[in-house]
C-alpha positions, 0 to 999 in steps of 0.5 A, a space after each residue: 504490428 510491433 507498434 500495435 503491441 506497444 500501444 496495446 501494452 501501454 493501454 493495458 499498463 495505464 488501466 492497471 495503474 488506474 485500477 490499482 493505485 498501489 501499483 506506482 508510476 514513474 514519478 512515485 517517490 520511495 516514501 509514497 511507495 512504502 506508504 502504499 505498501 504498509 497501508 495495503 498490508 495493514 488493511 489486508 491484516 485488518 480485513 482477513 480475520 485469521 491474519 488478525 488473530 495470528 497477529 494478536 496471538 503473536 503480540 499477546 494482545 487482544 485482537 480488538 486492540 490490534 485492529 485499532 492499532 493497525 488502523 491508527 497506523 494507516 494514517 502515517 505508516 512511514 512517519 511524516 513525509 520527508 521535506 521537499 527538496 527545492 531546486 
């Protein structure tokens, strides 16, 4: 019974990871995780008009300008990737 629950939970977890790319995995670096979080946040703000208007009013900018800037930030939201460490 216990092994069936483990395999079921493992299968559910794999399906979750396959469906939602931002959920992460064991080999995900901190940079990758932060990049996913920032992109998800930016796309949510751009996709939900009231959030976009709220951000535009708070920044004192036009909503089209804020939408453009957030879309541009999605390319590298956390700056350039860190250099890989060689062993």
